[in-house]
ZALUM-599214 format. One record per residue (C-alpha): residue in three letters; z, x, y; residue number from 0. Coordinates in steps of 0.001 Angstrom, whole numbers, plus 500000, padded with zeros to 6 digits. Each point is the difference from the previous one (the first is absolute). Layout:
<rs>
   aa      pz      px      py    i
  ALA       Z       X       Y  NUM
...
</rs>
This chain:
<rs>
   aa      pz      px      py    i
  MET  870818  482479  359549    0
  ASN  503778  498852  500423    1
  SER  501060  497595  502629    2
  ALA  501499  502763  502077    3
  GLY  496939  502247  500007    4
  LEU  498030  496793  500943    5
  SER  502210  499678  502940    6
  LYS  499638  503432  501295    7
  THR  495899  499876  499686    8
  ILE  500296  496789  501845    9
  SER  502210  501482  502564   10
  ARG  497543  503038  500509   11
  MET  497021  497782  500119   12
  ALA  501937  497989  502901   13
  MET  500789  503223  501663   14
  ALA  496266  501151  499929   15
  CYS  499008  496766  501467   16
  GLY  502358  499979  502436   17
  ALA  498761  503552  501003   18
  ILE  496503  498869  499962   19
  LEU  500926  497164  502123   20
  LEU  501749  501961  502510   21
  ILE  497241  502885  500495   22
  GLY  497474  497314  500375   23
  GLY  502417  498205  502545   24
  GLY  500204  503182  501530   25
  VAL  496251  500758  500537   26
  LEU  499468  496464  500989   27
  LEU  502412  500558  502670   28
  GLU  498845  503142  501073   29
  GLY  496487  499048  500423   30
  ARG  501510  496909  502271   31
  VAL  501737  502596  502190   32
  GLU  497101  502232  500310   33
  ARG  497607  497081  500658   34
  TYR  502705  498933  502611   35
  PHE  500205  503322  502120   36
  LEU  496289  500427  499590   37
  ARG  498962  496579  501294   38
  ASP  503003  498747  502030   39
  PRO  498822  500107  503904   40
  ARG  503405  501244  501048   41
  PHE  499206  503782  498304   42
  ALA  496755  500309  501789   43
  LEU  499431  502718  502307   44
  GLU  499205  497756  503232   45
  ARG  496616  500530  501869   46
  ALA  500139  500412  503671   47
  PRO  500186  496680  501858   48
  GLU  497522  501060  502612   49
  TYR  496650  502305  499216   50
  GLY  500935  503506  500859   51
  ASP  503656  499793  499909   52
  PRO  502036  502225  497382   53
  PRO  501103  498143  496974   54
  PRO  503591  498692  500858   55
  ASN  501796  501211  496672   56
  LEU  498244  503175  499771   57
  SER  502436  502787  501919   58
  ILE  498889  503383  500542   59
  ALA  501977  502818  501199   60
  GLY  499859  503823  500628   61
  ILE  496419  500096  501521   62
  GLN  499342  501922  503165   63
  TYR  496492  500996  499653   64
  SER  498788  498140  496804   65
  SER  497933  496828  500789   66
  ARG  502045  496957  499526   67
  ASN  496880  498004  499811   68
  ALA  498404  502064  496988   69
  ILE  503564  499607  498142   70
  ILE  499793  496553  500505   71
  GLN  496442  499898  498572   72
  LEU  501283  501423  496685   73
  PHE  502069  497006  499484   74
  GLU  497383  497702  500871   75
  GLN  499206  498864  496370   76
  ASP  503688  499400  499251   77
  LEU  500288  497345  502947   78
  GLY  500545  496257  499017   79
  ARG  501182  501522  496474   80
  SER  503319  500181  498195   81
  ILE  501592  503226  500776   82
  PHE  500708  500036  496214   83
  LEU  496271  501065  499750   84
  LEU  499987  502756  502471   85
  PRO  499296  503284  498245   86
  VAL  503041  502108  501783   87
  ALA  499047  503207  498308   88
  GLN  496391  499827  501069   89
  ARG  500416  499119  503496   90
  ARG  502287  502625  500370   91
  LEU  497076  502450  498501   92
  ASP  497562  498102  502361   93
  LEU  502249  501002  503263   94
  MET  500569  503550  499088   95
  GLY  495819  500366  499596   96
  MET  500148  499294  503915   97
  PRO  499759  503249  502138   98
  TRP  503287  499908  501970   99
  ILE  502217  498781  497278  100
  LYS  501832  502455  497858  101
  ASP  502105  497328  498045  102
  ALA  500724  496513  499995  103
  ALA  502323  497382  498384  104
  VAL  498953  496470  499318  105
  ALA  502614  497245  498890  106
  ARG  500301  496476  499258  107
  LEU  502379  498018  501764  108
  TRP  500747  496474  498431  109
  PRO  498819  497629  500537  110
  ASN  496739  500782  502143  111
  ARG  500408  503444  501829  112
  ILE  498417  503231  499654  113
  THR  501688  503262  501575  114
  VAL  497770  502949  500516  115
  VAL  501719  503356  501131  116
  ILE  497999  502882  501077  117
  ALA  500511  503575  500177  118
  GLU  497278  501511  502130  119
  ARG  498642  503371  499928  120
  GLN  501009  502514  502952  121
  PRO  497173  501904  501581  122
  ALA  500403  503629  500269  123
  ALA  496859  501151  501777  124
  PHE  496616  498994  501325  125
  VAL  497182  501035  497902  126
  LYS  497313  502279  501923  127
  ARG  496601  498382  499400  128
  ALA  496463  500792  501084  129
  GLY  499339  498495  503598  130
  GLY  503451  500917  500756  131
  ALA  501450  496396  500032  132
  LEU  503420  499866  498949  133
  THR  500427  496533  498262  134
  THR  500857  501120  496237  135
  LEU  503772  500846  499276  136
  ILE  501349  501692  496792  137
  ASP  503441  499730  498610  138
  ASN  501926  502611  498239  139
  GLU  498449  499331  496787  140
  GLY  496443  500234  501026  141
  VAL  499302  496113  500343  142
  LEU  497543  499116  502878  143
  MET  500499  497064  502126  144
  GLU  497972  498586  503082  145
  ALA  501962  500142  503374  146
  PRO  500927  496555  501029  147
  SER  498389  499227  503378  148
  SER  503406  498548  501327  149
  ALA  501859  503187  499064  150
  SER  500341  503379  501586  151
  PHE  501252  503081  498120  152
  SER  501025  503583  501238  153
  LEU  499017  502102  497346  154
  PRO  498549  503291  498839  155
  VAL  496258  500272  499145  156
  VAL  499167  501571  496296  157
  ASP  496770  501176  498881  158
  GLY  498955  500490  496252  159
  VAL  501571  496597  498947  160
  GLY  497030  497465  500661  161
  PRO  498580  497301  497636  162
  GLU  497752  502872  498772  163
  VAL  502606  501777  498556  164
  GLU  501282  498422  496610  165
  GLN  503347  498250  499653  166
  ALA  501819  502647  498009  167
  ALA  498984  502611  502213  168
  ARG  500708  498193  503263  169
  GLN  503621  499439  498317  170
  VAL  500387  503607  499346  171
  ARG  498854  501004  503541  172
  MET  502159  497365  501567  173
  HIS  503185  500884  498258  174
  ARG  499687  503516  501264  175
  VAL  498985  498580  503712  176
  ASP  503477  497923  499856  177
  ARG  501854  503047  499292  178
  LEU  498687  501533  502955  179
  LEU  500502  496995  502258  180
  ARG  503487  500024  498901  181
  ASP  500589  503879  500520  182
  LEU  498300  500005  503380  183
  ALA  501425  496585  501564  184
  PRO  501336  501399  503055  185
  HIS  496251  501632  500630  186
  LEU  497970  497029  499009  187
  ALA  499108  498867  503772  188
  LYS  498521  503415  500531  189
  ILE  497611  500010  497048  190
  GLY  496169  498761  500169  191
  GLU  498984  499886  496564  192
  ILE  500999  500911  496523  193
  ASP  497160  501396  497454  194
  ALA  501163  499020  496524  195
  SER  496383  500842  498393  196
  ASP  501885  502647  497964  197
  SER  503275  498937  498877  198
  GLU  501107  503233  499284  199
  ASN  499278  501304  503398  200
  LEU  500788  497473  502750  201
  ARG  498912  500662  503694  202
  ILE  500785  498719  503123  203
  LEU  498131  499734  503334  204
  GLN  501682  499631  503238  205
  PRO  499814  501078  503772  206
  PHE  501967  502751  500961  207
  ARG  500505  501717  503339  208
  GLY  496723  498721  501155  209
  ARG  498110  500710  496801  210
  ALA  499179  498569  496390  211
  VAL  501233  501566  497214  212
  THR  500147  499644  496202  213
  LEU  503044  500961  498333  214
  VAL  499740  500827  496156  215
  LEU  503152  498708  498459  216
  GLY  499439  500344  496282  217
  ASN  501677  497557  497506  218
  ARG  503810  500338  500903  219
  ASN  502872  501176  502561  220
  PHE  498065  498310  502460  221
  LYS  503081  499931  502501  222
  LEU  500753  503426  499625  223
  ARG  496242  501434  500593  224
  TYR  499076  497626  502776  225
  GLU  503334  500892  501877  226
  ASN  499095  503777  499339  227
  PHE  496726  499531  501725  228
  LEU  501960  498352  503009  229
  THR  502350  503110  500229  230
  MET  497053  502392  499986  231
  ALA  497517  498044  502005  232
  ASP  500117  501589  503227  233
  GLN  499764  503203  498514  234
  LEU  497352  499242  497777  235
  LEU  497826  498141  502624  236
  GLU  500605  502999  502443  237
  LYS  498505  502521  497405  238
  LEU  497348  497655  498584  239
  PRO  498762  497780  502865  240
  ASN  497008  498863  498166  241
  ALA  501659  499409  496683  242
  ALA  499021  496365  498750  243
  SER  501777  500179  496544  244
  PHE  503453  500993  499060  245
  ASP  500896  500621  496298  246
  LEU  503559  499464  499548  247
  ARG  500364  500006  496088  248
  LEU  502012  503324  500207  249
  GLU  503247  499316  501529  250
  GLU  500269  503511  501437  251
  GLN  496388  500453  501041  252
  VAL  497551  498021  501859  253
  THR  496031  500506  499691  254
  ALA  497985  498907  502988  255
  ALA  496223  499497  499838  256
  GLU  497464  499167  502642  257
  GLU  497461  498232  497704  258
  GLN  498816  496581  500547  259
  ARG  502579  497482  498992  260
  ARG  498918  497346  497521  261
</rs>
């Protein structure tokens, strides 16, 4: 090998050694930085100074009905540890497993803060349950929630969407109920109960002119069918004073029946 070739070989070997040293130094530096973030107490999520108080550097926003204490409990294992170790994606999934929480965002704010922003579910109706107690709520996606004792709601009552119904079926039924509620928004105060046992044939039960009547509305055109009944009600009740059920699924014709309501 001539001197020029030897010089090139030595130069390449020096460059390779330099690269190895640089990589090794980078790995060592990275390890030191990681240990710094993991061990330095300035990056730790602080515990509450007094038992029962909330952690000072864990902020929670967006809750109205969710339990703040239950949310804090999800982060109990993260207290006293570096926020670098907090599994953000997992904590978000944990939060979304809670009944009232529809979505959540969890973020690290360096050096030692965690922020949680909650989007809660909005109840659409009470669920009719055996025994008559109205403590279970449901949203328009068919998710069940227990009503907080400190809150009050003015909502319709829906039958056929209780916990005995599979989630997929509840969702389909509540999508149809949600459309009915939107269509009949001006009349909701008059409606006593909605029967969603058959999502293709919704029924409403309500007091009307001193009696309780069932109105069969089918699966669409709820506003048109309901207001048709209101227009014809006096005439219908005069001709059929004992009628308990009115089938409104044919817009130009009303069928009345005296049979026992469901």
